[in-house]
N, C-alpha and C positions, 0 to 999 in steps of 0.2 A: 184651507181649501185643500181637498185629496186632488190627486192627478186625473186626467180624463179617463186613464186607464183604470184606476180605482174605482171611479163612477161606474163604469162598463161592468168591472167584475162585481161590485154590488148590486147592480142591475140583474144581473145573469144569477146571482145566487139568490135574489128574492125570487126571481121566476121559476127557477129549477129545484131548488133544495129547501128555501124556508116553507113552502107549502107541503112538503112531504112529512112533515111531523104532525101528524092526525094520528087519532084513535085508531087501535088495529093494525098500527104499522107492525110488520114482522121484522126481524133481524137479516132476514132473506133478502129481503126488498132493500133494506140499508145497504147491505153488502153488494148487491148487483150496482145499484147507484154509484157505490164507492167506487167499485170496479170501472166502470165507464169514466169516472171521472178522472181516474188515476191513468187510465190510457189517452186521454184527451190533454191532460195537462203535462204530461212526461213523456213526449215521443221520442225523444231521442235519449240514450243512455248515457250514464256519468262519462266525462272525459278523463279522468284521473285515472291513477292506478288503485285497483281494488283487490280483497283478498278476501274470499270465505272461510269462514273460522266456527270453531264451536268455543263457546265462552260459558261458564257457569252451567255446562249441561245444553245450552241453547244455540241455535244457529244464529250467526251474525256476520257481520262484512266490516273490514276496514276499507276506509276512504282515504286515499293518500299513500306516499310511498312510505317505507319502514324508516327512512333516513330523517322523516318530520317527527316521528316520536322520540329518536334519539336525540335530535337537535332541540326541538322545540315541546315536545309533550304529547299528550293525548286528550281527546275529548270524547266523553262517553255521551252519545247521543240517544233519549227515550222518544220514541215516535208517539203522536197522538193517535186519536180515533176512539175516543170515547170507552178505551179499554176492551172493545171489541171489533174495532176495524184496523187494517193495516191498508196504506196505500203504498205498496213498495217501490214503484218507479218515481213517485214524487217525492218521497223520502231519500231515495238513493240521490237524486239529484241535489236534494238540499244538504244531505249530508256530505256530498262532493263541494260542494258551493262553501259549505261551513270550513272544510277542509283547505280550500285556497284562501278563503278571508282570513282565517286564524294561523295559516302555516303549522295547522298541528294536523296529526292524523287522528281522525275520527271513527268510532267504533259505535254501529247502527245494530241494535239488537232487536232479534224476533222474539219477544216474550209471549208467552201464551194469553190467549183470549178469551174473554167471556162470550156466550154463555157457557161452552163447552168446557172452560176453566174460569170458573167465577172466582170472585176475592176469597182467600188472599195470593191466589195462585200466581196474578202478575205482581204483585208486592215482592214476593218472594223470588220470585224470579229475578228482578232487578236487584235485590240485595246479594244472590247468588254470581250475578255476573259481576257486580261490584267487588266483592270478595276474590273472586277468580282473578279480576282485572288487578287486584292491588297484589295477590300473588305474583301474577305472572311477570310484571314488570317493576317488582320491588318496592311499590309506593302507589299512592293515590293518583288517578289522572289527575292532569292540571285542573280539569273542568268537568262539569257534568251540565248537560243541558236537556230541557225536553219542552213538549208544546202541548197544549189542552191537559188531556188526559196523562200524557207524558211528563208534563210539568209537573202535575201532582206525585207521578211516581217519582221524579228525581226528587222533589223536597221529602218525600217520606222515605227514599233511601239514605239521603243526607242525615234525616233525624235519626234512622236506625243505626247507621254507620258511627255516629257521634256517641250513642249510647252503648254501642259496642265497643267502645274505643278504639275503633280502626282509624287511619290515616284519612283524613278529608282533603278533598280538591281545594285547590286554592280560591276557586270561585265557581258560580254558577248561573245559568241563564234560563230565564223562564219565560215561554212566549205564550202570553194569555193561558195561563195554568188554571186548573181547576183545583180549586182548593176547598171547597165548601160543597160538597154535595148535598145537605140540607137547604140549599137554596135561599138561606136566609138575607143574602144581601140585596140591598135597594134595588141594584141595577137589574136584578132579574126581573124585577116588575117594570120599572121606569124605561128600560130598552126593550121591552118586549115586541114592541112594532116596529122599531127603528132598526134592531138587529137584523143584518140581512142574510143570516145563516140560520138562526134558532127562533123557535117559539116556544110556547110553553108545553107543547108536546113531546119535545126533545127532554125536557125535564121529567117528564113524565115516565118515558120509555128507558132512557140509558142507564140510570141507576138501578133499575130493577132486574135489568139484564146483568150487570155487573155485580150486585151486591145484595141479592133478594133476602129479605127478612135480618139485614143486619142494621146495628145501630149506624146510623150516618154520620153521626156526630164522630164518630171513634177517629182518632190523628190518623189513623193508617187510611182511611178514606177520605177524610177532611183535613187535611196538614194544618189548615187554618187555626185548628183548636190545640195542635200540637205545641212542642216547646221550642219556641226560635231562638234561644241563647245559644251562643259557642258554634254558629253556623258560619260558613266561611261568607265573603261578599256577594250579595245576589243582585241582578238584575233583571227588573221586570219589563215587559214589553206587552202592551194592550191596546185596542182600539177603544175608542170613546164611546161608541155605539153598541158594544157587547153587552148582552145579558151578563156575560161572566166579568165585566169589568172589575164590581167590587171584589171579586175573587183576588186580584190583582193588589188593588189599590189597600184592602184590608190587610193581606198577607205583608206587603210592605210596610204597613204601619207596625205591626204585629212586630214583623223582624226588627225594627229600628227601636221598639220598646224594651225588647229584649236586649238590646245592646249591639245587635248584628248590623254590620253595613249592609244597607240595602237601597237602592235606587230604582226610579220607577219612570218609564216613558210612556204617555198615554197618548195616540195618534189620532186626531179627528178625523171621524167617518171613514176609519180602515177597518175591514172585518177580522173576525177571529183568525188567529195565526196569519196574520197577512204575510209575515217574512218569506213563507213557503212558496208564493206567487213571485216566482222570479222575475215576471215580465213587467213587476210594478217599478218604477222608480222609488218609490218609498221602502219597498223590499231592499233594494239595492243600499240605500241610506241607512235601514235597520240593520243590514249585515255590517255596515262599516261602523256602526256604532258597537255593536256586539264583537267586533274584533278588536276594537279599542278598548273597550272594557276588561277583555281577557288577556290582551298584552298589559293592562295596567296591573292586573292583579295575578297573572299566572307566572310562575317560578319555572323557566324551563330549565332542564337538565343541564344544558351548557348553553354559553353565552351565543345570543343570536348573531349571525353573520349579518352583514349589510344585504346580501341578497334575500334571505329571509325575512329581516325586518320591513323590506318593500312589500312584502305580502300582506302587511296590516296596512289598511285605510283609517285614518283616524277621523272619527264624526265630530263635523262641526256642531257648534251649540246650536239649538233651535228651540223654537216656541214650543214645540211639543213636549220638551222638558218639564214637568209640573212643578211647583210650589213644594211638594213632597219630596222630590229629588233633591232640590236645593237645599232643602231642612236638614236632608241626611246627610251632606258633604260635608 
């Protein structure tokens, strides 16, 4: 049973966002709506130390003090937004929250967006950032994470880095990642009515903005169809009513079949990328599980002090852990 706040955000999304996806919708309208949502959802700036930098030729921002990177490592975060949107205030707060939860320094990247910069601009940007980060720090970041389109970019970046024989992170966290823009997953149909955020119109609009005329089964667009072998441990989170649910479920299965350690949490009746809604109790629990997973797999450069260790909060076992997760452990 989702919390009262979760039920309220589901109702609000069904009222304000789901009806927006209709024929003739323009990217300008979508961006204007996103900007209004950004101002409402993240009214207060992050409270942690921040630093604006250029990485891989792109603007980026660090969240957390440099000492966190020296002691516990770094986490590269790739934001969602269907490859064409960015909610900078919301993601800044989420990056700061991730930094506090994991006791790592988090890098949030402002990669180029479609339609001004269509595929493969964003894909190439994320690899350039990753390569530059490896060179700057003398090794791979301890973790990489992303949500929705950013989850797709995180997986594609991992696969490309592996193929280029670059050092890989110790683990990756994928929040409701888009892994199949052919939309062949059954949940894209059976969850179309119950998903509080999307309907079929989103599938008609967004890929055409990002990758017009491209083969949507290309693993650079749909990492579900890529090579899942020799990747670091993966942690997937998704909501049970998402149209993109099968993007996570099938990706986790492909990874396990390829010999990669991968687990998945499916949360009942939670919306797409729910951990970014910091006012939800489920979001706080999800952050606890993310921190626990990162702590389990990441290898910090120096031994954690007792103070840094307390920044992690272990996630307790829950019924939202699926049978697929237990099978992969």
